[in-house]
N, C-alpha and C positions, 0 to 999 in steps of 0.2 A: 570801805571805810564807814564806820559807824559814828554817829554824832551822840554826844553825851551832854546833858544839861543837869544842873543841880541848883539848889537855893539854900541860903542860910541867913542868919540875922547877926548884925553887928551889935555888940553890947553898947548900952548907952554911953556916949562920950568917947567911944573908942575908934571912930572912923579914921582919924589922923594916924593913930598907931597902927591900925590895920594896913593902911596905905604905906606907911613907913616900912613895915616889915616886908611887904611885897616888893617895894623898891629895892630892898636889900636881900632878895630871895637867895637862899643858899645854893651855890653851884651844884652841890651834891644832890639836892632835891630836883633841880632842873635835869640832872643826868638821869635820875630814876624815872622822871616823867617821860623823857625821851626814850629810855629803854622800854617803857611800857607802850610805846607807839603813840603817845599823846602829842598832838600838834594843834596849832591854832587855838591855844588855850587863852580864853578871855574871861575876865570877870567884870561885871557891871554892878553899879550900886545906885539905889534910889532910897533916900531916907536911911533907914537902918537895914534895909533889905539888900541882899546880894544875890546875883544871878550869875552862875558860871557856865561856860560852854567850852567843850573841846571836841576834837575829832580824834578817833581811835583808828589808827592805820592797821593795827593788828586785831581789832575787835574790842568791844567794851568789856567783855569777859576777861580777856587777856590783860587789859589795862587795869581792871579792878584787882586781879590776882597779883600782879606785880606790885601795885601800891599796898595791898593788904599784907604782903610778905616783906615789905621794906622797913627796916628799923629807922631809916631816915624819915620816911613818911610818918611813922609813929612819933618821932621826936618833933616833927613840924606840927602835927596835930596837937600834941601836948603844949607846944610853944604858943599856939594860937587860941587855946581854950580860954584865956583870960580876955580876949578881945571879940570873940564871936561864939555863936551857938549854932552847932550843926549836929543833928542826930545822924549817926552813921547807920547804914543798912546792916542789920545783924547778919545777913547771909553773905554779903560780899566784903564787908568791912570798909566799903567806900561810901562816898557821898550818895544819899538817896537819889536815884535817877528820876528825872521828870519824864512824863509821858508826852511825846510829840503829838500834837493834834492837827498841825498844818505845816506844809512845806511848799515853798515856791522856789524853784531853781531856774 
């Protein structure tokens, strides 16, 4: 199992809308994430900064490919563009992966 972390920024005044949209996350998006082997997906916020974390049961490469090939993920990303800023990795089409520098288990 690989861990994956990403970061993004919420646009000014859009935190409540960002939360509202995630409270009503599309079931078909959840299905794609599960198909990608993504588990334990969590997003934290401080100020306008977001930090996301998930575990990839089938590997981060597989998770990135499934998301990049999904029209549902494309629609979600388009839906979220007015509330957040996230530059996608041009190679994977997924959120830019943060580099882990410490782990305590």
